[in-house]
OpenMM code with the backbone's topology and positions (N, CA, C; nanometers):
from openmm import Vec3, app, unit

residues = "MET LYS PRO LEU LYS ILE GLY MET LEU ALA VAL PHE VAL ILE GLY LEU THR PHE THR PHE ALA PHE ALA GLY GLY GLY ASN ALA GLU LYS GLY LYS ALA MET PHE ASN ASP PRO LYS PHE ALA GLY GLY THR VAL SER CYS ASN SER CYS HIS PRO ASN GLY LYS GLY LEU GLU MET SER GLY MET HIS GLY LYS LYS GLU TRP LYS THR PRO VAL ALA VAL ILE THR SER LEU GLU ASP ALA VAL ASN VAL CYS ILE MET MET ALA ASN LYS GLY LYS ALA ILE ASP PRO LYS SER ASP ASP MET LYS ASN LEU ILE ALA TYR ILE GLU SER LEU ALA LYS GLY HIS LYS HIS GLU THR MET GLU LYS MET LYS GLU LYS LYS GLU GLU THR ILE GLU LYS LEU LYS GLU GLN MET PRO LYS LYS PRO ALA GLY TYR".split()
positions = [
    Vec3(25.9527, 14.2870, 13.4618),
    Vec3(25.9225, 14.2417, 13.5545),
    Vec3(25.8449, 14.0963, 13.4849),
    Vec3(25.7418, 14.1021, 13.4091),
    Vec3(25.6011, 14.0238, 13.3476),
    Vec3(25.7656, 13.9604, 13.2060),
    Vec3(25.8142, 14.0354, 13.1724),
    Vec3(25.9208, 13.9289, 13.0796),
    Vec3(25.9921, 13.8041, 13.1697),
    Vec3(26.0011, 13.8595, 13.2555),
    Vec3(26.0606, 13.7981, 13.3871),
    Vec3(26.0163, 13.6597, 13.4172),
    Vec3(25.8428, 13.6847, 13.4594),
    Vec3(25.7891, 13.5562, 13.4717),
    Vec3(25.7421, 13.4609, 13.4223),
    Vec3(25.7557, 13.5221, 13.2127),
    Vec3(25.6835, 13.4779, 13.1200),
    Vec3(25.7942, 13.3860, 13.1253),
    Vec3(25.9569, 13.4458, 13.1036),
    Vec3(26.0791, 13.3447, 13.0760),
    Vec3(26.0890, 13.2013, 13.1502),
    Vec3(26.0480, 13.2379, 13.3175),
    Vec3(26.0875, 13.1585, 13.4366),
    Vec3(25.9297, 13.0501, 13.4030),
    Vec3(25.8062, 13.0877, 13.3457),
    Vec3(25.6824, 13.0137, 13.3589),
    Vec3(25.7139, 12.9177, 13.1986),
    Vec3(25.7981, 12.9323, 13.1000),
    Vec3(25.8350, 12.8902, 13.0039),
    Vec3(25.9582, 12.7920, 13.0017),
    Vec3(26.0324, 12.8233, 13.1323),
    Vec3(26.1447, 12.7475, 13.1575),
    Vec3(26.1223, 12.6752, 13.2457),
    Vec3(26.0265, 12.6252, 13.2949),
    Vec3(25.8904, 12.5384, 13.3803),
    Vec3(25.7955, 12.4143, 13.2859),
    Vec3(25.7251, 12.4830, 13.2432),
    Vec3(25.6705, 12.4346, 13.1140),
    Vec3(25.8103, 12.3284, 13.0805),
    Vec3(25.8539, 12.3756, 13.0011),
    Vec3(25.9464, 12.2701, 12.9209),
    Vec3(26.0378, 12.1877, 13.0026),
    Vec3(26.0938, 12.2182, 13.1030),
    Vec3(26.1196, 12.0880, 13.2417),
    Vec3(26.0137, 12.0144, 13.2215),
    Vec3(25.8754, 12.0443, 13.2899),
    Vec3(25.7746, 11.9433, 13.3037),
    Vec3(25.7835, 11.8424, 13.1992),
    Vec3(25.7728, 11.8831, 13.0864),
    Vec3(25.7308, 11.8448, 12.9449),
    Vec3(25.8540, 11.7512, 12.9458),
    Vec3(25.9808, 11.7826, 12.9277),
    Vec3(26.0940, 11.6553, 12.9575),
    Vec3(26.0996, 11.5496, 13.0364),
    Vec3(26.0581, 11.6310, 13.1666),
    Vec3(26.0801, 11.5188, 13.2806),
    Vec3(25.9412, 11.4022, 13.2131),
    Vec3(25.8181, 11.3932, 13.1829),
    Vec3(25.7064, 11.3563, 13.1233),
    Vec3(25.7787, 11.2657, 12.9857),
    Vec3(25.8148, 11.3183, 12.9222),
    Vec3(25.8808, 11.2867, 12.7985),
    Vec3(26.0049, 11.1492, 12.8385),
    Vec3(26.0686, 11.1565, 12.9240),
    Vec3(26.1630, 11.0705, 12.9249),
    Vec3(26.0767, 10.9573, 13.0835),
    Vec3(26.0164, 10.9936, 13.1351),
    Vec3(25.9927, 10.9024, 13.2395),
    Vec3(25.9754, 10.8052, 13.2402),
    Vec3(25.8951, 10.7648, 13.1114),
    Vec3(25.7504, 10.5843, 13.1047),
    Vec3(25.8808, 10.5349, 13.0142),
    Vec3(25.9974, 10.5520, 13.0169),
    Vec3(26.0472, 10.4510, 12.9330),
    Vec3(26.1455, 10.3337, 13.0867),
    Vec3(26.1670, 10.2606, 12.9782),
    Vec3(26.2162, 10.1340, 13.1201),
    Vec3(26.3573, 10.1191, 13.0846),
    Vec3(26.4709, 10.0365, 13.1714),
    Vec3(26.5430, 9.9716, 13.1099),
    Vec3(26.5662, 9.8880, 13.0292),
    Vec3(26.6280, 9.8659, 12.8744),
    Vec3(26.6477, 9.7438, 12.8091),
    Vec3(26.7286, 9.6210, 12.8898),
    Vec3(26.8008, 9.6632, 12.9242),
    Vec3(26.8883, 9.6325, 12.9864),
    Vec3(26.8658, 9.4821, 13.1410),
    Vec3(26.8058, 9.6184, 13.2414),
    Vec3(26.7300, 9.5407, 13.3286),
    Vec3(26.5756, 9.4141, 13.2586),
    Vec3(26.5720, 9.4852, 13.1433),
    Vec3(26.4552, 9.3512, 13.1015),
    Vec3(26.5412, 9.2513, 13.0227),
    Vec3(26.5993, 9.2544, 13.0216),
    Vec3(26.6566, 9.1366, 12.9485),
    Vec3(26.7053, 9.0808, 13.0501),
    Vec3(26.7324, 9.1120, 13.1023),
    Vec3(26.7816, 9.0059, 13.2493),
    Vec3(26.6550, 8.9539, 13.3314),
    Vec3(26.5146, 9.0168, 13.3219),
    Vec3(26.4068, 8.9631, 13.3959),
    Vec3(26.3868, 8.8403, 13.2155),
    Vec3(26.3940, 8.8725, 13.1281),
    Vec3(26.3822, 8.8509, 13.0375),
    Vec3(26.4237, 8.6593, 13.0310),
    Vec3(26.5751, 8.6708, 13.0368),
    Vec3(26.6166, 8.5503, 13.0747),
    Vec3(26.6404, 8.4938, 13.2368),
    Vec3(26.5266, 8.5378, 13.3109),
    Vec3(26.5215, 8.5276, 13.4667),
    Vec3(26.4009, 8.3831, 13.4313),
    Vec3(26.4202, 8.2870, 13.4607),
    Vec3(26.3157, 8.1528, 13.5108),
    Vec3(26.2385, 8.1959, 13.6277),
    Vec3(26.2584, 8.2552, 13.7191),
    Vec3(26.2139, 8.2490, 13.8469),
    Vec3(26.1405, 8.4165, 13.8548),
    Vec3(26.1376, 8.4539, 13.7425),
    Vec3(26.0948, 8.6130, 13.7288),
    Vec3(25.9354, 8.6176, 13.7802),
    Vec3(25.8478, 8.6889, 13.7714),
    Vec3(25.6724, 8.6723, 13.8197),
    Vec3(25.6264, 8.6055, 13.8704),
    Vec3(25.7236, 8.4860, 13.9183),
    Vec3(25.7328, 8.3979, 13.9876),
    Vec3(25.6769, 8.2657, 13.9558),
    Vec3(25.7121, 8.3063, 13.8003),
    Vec3(25.7528, 8.1709, 13.6726),
    Vec3(25.8188, 8.0706, 13.6947),
    Vec3(25.8277, 7.9563, 13.6125),
    Vec3(25.9291, 7.7991, 13.6517),
    Vec3(26.0535, 7.8263, 13.5328),
    Vec3(25.9561, 7.9195, 13.4648),
    Vec3(26.0804, 7.9094, 13.2550),
    Vec3(26.1277, 8.0636, 13.2313),
    Vec3(26.1818, 8.0532, 13.1681),
    Vec3(26.1733, 8.2151, 13.1386),
    Vec3(26.1455, 8.2161, 13.0264),
    Vec3(26.1313, 8.4025, 12.9921),
    Vec3(26.0780, 8.4253, 12.8552),
    Vec3(26.1665, 8.3774, 12.7199),
    Vec3(26.2943, 8.3195, 12.7766),
    Vec3(26.4327, 8.2792, 12.6923),
    Vec3(26.3986, 8.1482, 12.6562),
    Vec3(26.3556, 8.0663, 12.6896),
    Vec3(26.3287, 7.9482, 12.6916),
    Vec3(26.2493, 7.9289, 12.5179),
    Vec3(26.1447, 8.0133, 12.5489),
    Vec3(26.0249, 8.0197, 12.3966),
    Vec3(26.1063, 8.0446, 12.3138),
    Vec3(26.1993, 8.2451, 12.3537),
    Vec3(26.2427, 8.3087, 12.2399),
    Vec3(26.3162, 8.3559, 12.3526),
    Vec3(26.4434, 8.2462, 12.2228),
    Vec3(26.5955, 8.2417, 12.2442),
    Vec3(26.6223, 8.3729, 12.2308),
    Vec3(26.6987, 8.4215, 12.2559),
    Vec3(26.7716, 8.6136, 12.2227),
    Vec3(26.6175, 8.6517, 12.1860),
    Vec3(26.5237, 8.6334, 12.2174),
    Vec3(26.3909, 8.7368, 12.1671),
    Vec3(26.3099, 8.6665, 11.9984),
    Vec3(26.4284, 8.5952, 11.9927),
    Vec3(26.3682, 8.5205, 11.8596),
    Vec3(26.2386, 8.5163, 11.8355),
    Vec3(26.1481, 8.6448, 11.7544),
    Vec3(26.0427, 8.5770, 11.7228),
    Vec3(25.9651, 8.7351, 11.7396),
    Vec3(26.0518, 8.8147, 11.8419),
    Vec3(25.9850, 8.8949, 11.8995),
    Vec3(26.0065, 9.0585, 11.7758),
    Vec3(26.0815, 9.0277, 11.7638),
    Vec3(26.1432, 9.1463, 11.6248),
    Vec3(26.0356, 9.2638, 11.6283),
    Vec3(25.9294, 9.1295, 11.5688),
    Vec3(25.8069, 9.2597, 11.5126),
    Vec3(25.7196, 9.3123, 11.6196),
    Vec3(25.7613, 9.2544, 11.7447),
    Vec3(25.6546, 9.3259, 11.8213),
    Vec3(25.6286, 9.4259, 11.8834),
    Vec3(25.8140, 9.4632, 11.8703),
    Vec3(25.8203, 9.6409, 11.9512),
    Vec3(25.8336, 9.7327, 11.8748),
    Vec3(25.7750, 9.6616, 11.7425),
    Vec3(25.7578, 9.8043, 11.6485),
    Vec3(25.6534, 9.8849, 11.6813),
    Vec3(25.6782, 10.0130, 11.6524),
    Vec3(25.6010, 10.1169, 11.7072),
    Vec3(25.4635, 10.1208, 11.5729),
    Vec3(25.3590, 10.1400, 11.5767),
    Vec3(25.2723, 10.1118, 11.4702),
    Vec3(25.1863, 10.0235, 11.4825),
    Vec3(25.2652, 9.9007, 11.5782),
    Vec3(25.1962, 9.7460, 11.5550),
    Vec3(25.0732, 9.7767, 11.7004),
    Vec3(24.9548, 9.7080, 11.6358),
    Vec3(24.8356, 9.7495, 11.7277),
    Vec3(24.7653, 9.6335, 11.7476),
    Vec3(24.8401, 9.4680, 11.7128),
    Vec3(24.7647, 9.3730, 11.7936),
    Vec3(24.9027, 9.2886, 11.7759),
    Vec3(24.8953, 9.1832, 11.8642),
    Vec3(24.9711, 9.0382, 11.8780),
    Vec3(24.8650, 8.9332, 11.9367),
    Vec3(24.9379, 8.8628, 11.8737),
    Vec3(24.8695, 8.7038, 11.8286),
    Vec3(24.9421, 8.6575, 11.9479),
    Vec3(24.8047, 8.6104, 11.9830),
    Vec3(24.8713, 8.4853, 12.1560),
    Vec3(24.8374, 8.3520, 12.0913),
    Vec3(24.8810, 8.2324, 12.1516),
    Vec3(24.7844, 8.1132, 12.1391),
    Vec3(24.6350, 8.0685, 12.2657),
    Vec3(24.6102, 8.2239, 12.3128),
    Vec3(24.4864, 8.2698, 12.3448),
    Vec3(24.3758, 8.3145, 12.2806),
    Vec3(24.3941, 8.4578, 12.2194),
    Vec3(24.3516, 8.5149, 12.1666),
    Vec3(24.4547, 8.6262, 12.1214),
    Vec3(24.3714, 8.7202, 11.9946),
    Vec3(24.4649, 8.8830, 11.9632),
    Vec3(24.4540, 8.9390, 12.0594),
    Vec3(24.5670, 8.9940, 12.1410),
    Vec3(24.5693, 9.1174, 12.2130),
    Vec3(24.5879, 9.2148, 12.1725),
    Vec3(24.5875, 9.3764, 12.2467),
    Vec3(24.5267, 9.5071, 12.1511),
    Vec3(24.6421, 9.5569, 12.2315),
    Vec3(24.7019, 9.5147, 12.3225),
    Vec3(24.8417, 9.5751, 12.3972),
    Vec3(24.9420, 9.5087, 12.3789),
    Vec3(25.0849, 9.5818, 12.3972),
    Vec3(25.2125, 9.4964, 12.4039),
    Vec3(25.1909, 9.4019, 12.5891),
    Vec3(25.1295, 9.5447, 12.6560),
    Vec3(25.1422, 9.4959, 12.7935),
    Vec3(25.0703, 9.3427, 12.8049),
    Vec3(24.9929, 9.3584, 12.8059),
    Vec3(24.8810, 9.2191, 12.7858),
    Vec3(24.9608, 9.1106, 12.7081),
    Vec3(24.9757, 9.1323, 12.6296),
    Vec3(25.0581, 8.9816, 12.5602),
    Vec3(25.1541, 8.9382, 12.6348),
    Vec3(25.2309, 9.0336, 12.6890),
    Vec3(25.3580, 9.0237, 12.7632),
    Vec3(25.2960, 8.9198, 12.8764),
    Vec3(25.1908, 8.9775, 12.9715),
    Vec3(25.1162, 8.9228, 13.0636),
    Vec3(25.0696, 8.7648, 13.0356),
    Vec3(24.9838, 8.7357, 12.9325),
    Vec3(24.9648, 8.5884, 12.8443),
    Vec3(25.0999, 8.5160, 12.8586),
    Vec3(25.1760, 8.5466, 12.8361),
    Vec3(25.3096, 8.4479, 12.8089),
    Vec3(25.3275, 8.4769, 12.9342),
    Vec3(25.3543, 8.5995, 13.0436),
    Vec3(25.3638, 8.4839, 13.1373),
    Vec3(25.3179, 8.4233, 13.2290),
    Vec3(25.2055, 8.4375, 13.2402),
    Vec3(25.0760, 8.3261, 13.2570),
    Vec3(25.0761, 8.1812, 13.2283),
    Vec3(25.0856, 8.2022, 13.0881),
    Vec3(25.0546, 8.0742, 12.9987),
    Vec3(25.1297, 7.9938, 13.0069),
    Vec3(25.2873, 7.9972, 12.9294),
    Vec3(25.3945, 7.9362, 12.9213),
    Vec3(25.4946, 7.9324, 13.0030),
    Vec3(25.5332, 8.0820, 13.0864),
    Vec3(25.6054, 8.0469, 13.1965),
    Vec3(25.5456, 8.0280, 13.3600),
    Vec3(25.3930, 7.9958, 13.3565),
    Vec3(25.3551, 7.9562, 13.4748),
    Vec3(25.3717, 8.1077, 13.5462),
    Vec3(25.3517, 8.1968, 13.5270),
    Vec3(25.4004, 8.3401, 13.6298),
    Vec3(25.2867, 8.3858, 13.7121),
    Vec3(25.2951, 8.4962, 13.7602),
    Vec3(25.1738, 8.5839, 13.8143),
    Vec3(25.1798, 8.6927, 13.7084),
    Vec3(25.0762, 8.7155, 13.6502),
    Vec3(25.0304, 8.8886, 13.5521),
    Vec3(25.1013, 8.9825, 13.6086),
    Vec3(25.2026, 9.0673, 13.5506),
    Vec3(25.2677, 9.1948, 13.6581),
    Vec3(25.2142, 9.2955, 13.6104),
    Vec3(25.2137, 9.4377, 13.6947),
    Vec3(25.1285, 9.5065, 13.6840),
    Vec3(25.1891, 9.6073, 13.5438),
    Vec3(25.0811, 9.6402, 13.4337),
    Vec3(25.0945, 9.6757, 13.3190),
    Vec3(25.1662, 9.8489, 13.3372),
    Vec3(25.2161, 9.9332, 13.4227),
    Vec3(25.2153, 10.0296, 13.4544),
    Vec3(25.3415, 10.0312, 13.5104),
    Vec3(25.3992, 9.9333, 13.5314),
    Vec3(25.5182, 9.8796, 13.6423),
    Vec3(25.6377, 9.8810, 13.6008),
    Vec3(25.7598, 9.9506, 13.6706),
    Vec3(25.8302, 9.9424, 13.6303),
    Vec3(25.9199, 9.8221, 13.5808),
    Vec3(25.8479, 9.7133, 13.6413),
    Vec3(25.9295, 9.5819, 13.5467),
    Vec3(25.8742, 9.5427, 13.4159),
    Vec3(25.7583, 9.5673, 13.3556),
    Vec3(25.6676, 9.6054, 13.3099),
    Vec3(25.7643, 9.6979, 13.1556),
    Vec3(25.8097, 9.8154, 13.2454),
    Vec3(25.8406, 9.8805, 13.1438),
    Vec3(25.9781, 9.8740, 13.0374),
    Vec3(26.0399, 9.8124, 13.1633),
    Vec3(26.1531, 9.7344, 13.1314),
    Vec3(26.1736, 9.6379, 13.0129),
    Vec3(26.0624, 9.5252, 13.0360),
    Vec3(26.0350, 9.4207, 12.9759),
    Vec3(25.9707, 9.4834, 12.7973),
    Vec3(25.9509, 9.5982, 12.8047),
    Vec3(25.8516, 9.6595, 12.6675),
    Vec3(25.9489, 9.7170, 12.6535),
    Vec3(26.0764, 9.8041, 12.7127),
    Vec3(26.1846, 9.9230, 12.6542),
    Vec3(26.3136, 9.7420, 12.5859),
    Vec3(26.3312, 9.5906, 12.6287),
    Vec3(26.3736, 9.5250, 12.5959),
    Vec3(26.3276, 9.4340, 12.4514),
    Vec3(26.1974, 9.4327, 12.4461),
    Vec3(26.1257, 9.4133, 12.3643),
    Vec3(26.1699, 9.4946, 12.2197),
    Vec3(26.1494, 9.6798, 12.2563),
    Vec3(26.1103, 9.7556, 12.1799),
    Vec3(26.2928, 9.7470, 12.1335),
    Vec3(26.3966, 9.6901, 12.2041),
    Vec3(26.5177, 9.7112, 12.1958),
    Vec3(26.5051, 9.5860, 12.0272),
    Vec3(26.4442, 9.4912, 12.0525),
    Vec3(26.4916, 9.3891, 11.9591),
    Vec3(26.4104, 9.4577, 11.8179),
    Vec3(26.3227, 9.5023, 11.8043),
    Vec3(26.3043, 9.5844, 11.6534),
    Vec3(26.4046, 9.6856, 11.6068),
    Vec3(26.4572, 9.7326, 11.6984),
    Vec3(26.5510, 9.8157, 11.6405),
    Vec3(26.6654, 9.7783, 11.5827),
    Vec3(26.7260, 9.6309, 11.5982),
    Vec3(26.7812, 9.5677, 11.5267),
    Vec3(26.7366, 9.4696, 11.3844),
    Vec3(26.5891, 9.5198, 11.4030),
    Vec3(26.5448, 9.3853, 11.2514),
    Vec3(26.5200, 9.5443, 11.1639),
    Vec3(26.5143, 9.4751, 11.0682),
    Vec3(26.4726, 9.5802, 10.9329),
    Vec3(26.3278, 9.6416, 10.9131),
    Vec3(26.3013, 9.7803, 10.9853),
    Vec3(26.2105, 9.8054, 10.9915),
    Vec3(26.1115, 9.8714, 10.8827),
    Vec3(25.9972, 9.8246, 10.8692),
    Vec3(25.9376, 9.8320, 10.7297),
    Vec3(25.8153, 9.8860, 10.8341),
    Vec3(25.7090, 9.9822, 10.7015),
    Vec3(25.5369, 10.0688, 10.7785),
    Vec3(25.5139, 9.9198, 10.8051),
    Vec3(25.3742, 9.9467, 10.8457),
    Vec3(25.2629, 9.8499, 10.8668),
    Vec3(25.2118, 9.8390, 10.7128),
    Vec3(25.1896, 9.9399, 10.6717),
    Vec3(25.0894, 9.9455, 10.5341),
    Vec3(25.2394, 9.8676, 10.4580),
    Vec3(25.3521, 9.8766, 10.3885),
    Vec3(25.4301, 9.7897, 10.3715),
    Vec3(25.4334, 9.6300, 10.3780),
    Vec3(25.4460, 9.5750, 10.4867),
    Vec3(25.3900, 9.4564, 10.5611),
    Vec3(25.2912, 9.4076, 10.4997),
    Vec3(25.1715, 9.5003, 10.4943),
    Vec3(25.0077, 9.4459, 10.4540),
    Vec3(24.9824, 9.4293, 10.2953),
    Vec3(25.1098, 9.4900, 10.2572),
    Vec3(25.1007, 9.5189, 10.0955),
    Vec3(25.2112, 9.4249, 10.0776),
    Vec3(25.2759, 9.3413, 10.1546),
    Vec3(25.3506, 9.2551, 10.1239),
    Vec3(25.2862, 9.1032, 10.0914),
    Vec3(25.1908, 9.0882, 10.2029),
    Vec3(25.0980, 9.0117, 10.2486),
    Vec3(25.0057, 9.0000, 10.1536),
    Vec3(24.9637, 9.1031, 10.1021),
    Vec3(24.8394, 9.0679, 9.9910),
    Vec3(24.9008, 9.0357, 9.8971),
    Vec3(24.9861, 9.0548, 9.8261),
    Vec3(25.0656, 9.0414, 9.7206),
    Vec3(25.1155, 8.9029, 9.7682),
    Vec3(25.1603, 8.8633, 9.8601),
    Vec3(25.1197, 8.6999, 9.8687),
    Vec3(25.0555, 8.6230, 9.8483),
    Vec3(24.9440, 8.6828, 9.8796),
    Vec3(24.8355, 8.6217, 9.9017),
    Vec3(24.7412, 8.5732, 9.7415),
    Vec3(24.7863, 8.7120, 9.7129),
    Vec3(24.7661, 8.6729, 9.5744),
    Vec3(24.8272, 8.5871, 9.4498),
    Vec3(24.9517, 8.6033, 9.5011),
    Vec3(25.0570, 8.4632, 9.3995),
    Vec3(24.9929, 8.3402, 9.4371),
    Vec3(24.9344, 8.3187, 9.5980),
    Vec3(24.9212, 8.2048, 9.6040),
    Vec3(24.8502, 8.0917, 9.5564),
    Vec3(24.7113, 8.2467, 9.5692),
    Vec3(24.5686, 8.2233, 9.4643),
    Vec3(24.6242, 8.1588, 9.3480),
    Vec3(24.7173, 8.2604, 9.2890),
    Vec3(24.6928, 8.2094, 9.1215),
    Vec3(24.7887, 8.0797, 9.1266),
    Vec3(24.8769, 8.0357, 9.2609),
    Vec3(24.9379, 7.9066, 9.1815),
    Vec3(24.8252, 7.8004, 9.2351),
    Vec3(24.7299, 7.8128, 9.2704),
    Vec3(24.5950, 7.7303, 9.3033),
    Vec3(24.6094, 7.6391, 9.2055),
    Vec3(24.5391, 7.5335, 9.1987),
    Vec3(24.4771, 7.4044, 9.1013),
    Vec3(24.3163, 7.4721, 9.0597),
    Vec3(24.2883, 7.4876, 9.0377),
    Vec3(24.1445, 7.5294, 8.9583),
    Vec3(24.0366, 7.4210, 8.9896),
    Vec3(23.9559, 7.4471, 9.0488),
    Vec3(23.8793, 7.3099, 9.0799),
    Vec3(23.8074, 7.2291, 8.9377),
    Vec3(23.8115, 7.1136, 8.9174),
    Vec3(23.7307, 7.0240, 8.8083),
    Vec3(23.6066, 7.0498, 8.7632),
    Vec3(23.6352, 7.0104, 8.6427),
    Vec3(23.4619, 7.0420, 8.6003),
    Vec3(23.3636, 6.8971, 8.6828),
    Vec3(23.2759, 6.9743, 8.6958),
    Vec3(23.1538, 6.9210, 8.8133),
    Vec3(23.1525, 6.9242, 8.9513),
    Vec3(23.2645, 7.0068, 9.0016),
    Vec3(23.2486, 7.0672, 9.1182),
    Vec3(23.1727, 7.1738, 9.1638),
] * unit.nanometer
topology = app.Topology()
chain = topology.addChain("A")
for resn in residues:
    res = topology.addResidue(resn, chain)
    for name in ("N", "CA", "C"):
        topology.addAtom(name, app.Element.getBySymbol(name[0]), res)
């Protein structure tokens, strides 16, 4: 009797684990439809107006990314960065970061990253530092007297 109870409890726990693991994801196709809809969130232009076919957002959906630069500030969540764009560029109303609409938009943005060549954030930082060093070497030296 005891092994049966343990087995049933294990099945229940595994079922809950899978339910929560897959419940958070959004639908990328629905997100793409919202991305292309100028009336989404009460706006006047679509996200696609500024980001044709998601251009410029390929890196935004990469896992491990911790900052998103917007015209307003550096934002620490993708959901907040999406809402800044909705309010500032689309002239719409911010949407609940935990809503299905937000999950769908995030799923679409993350799908853009899947088609992009993935690099770890560390490699990207290294490349950036190397580029800065090369540019410093190429800069003219200050003339004497300055």
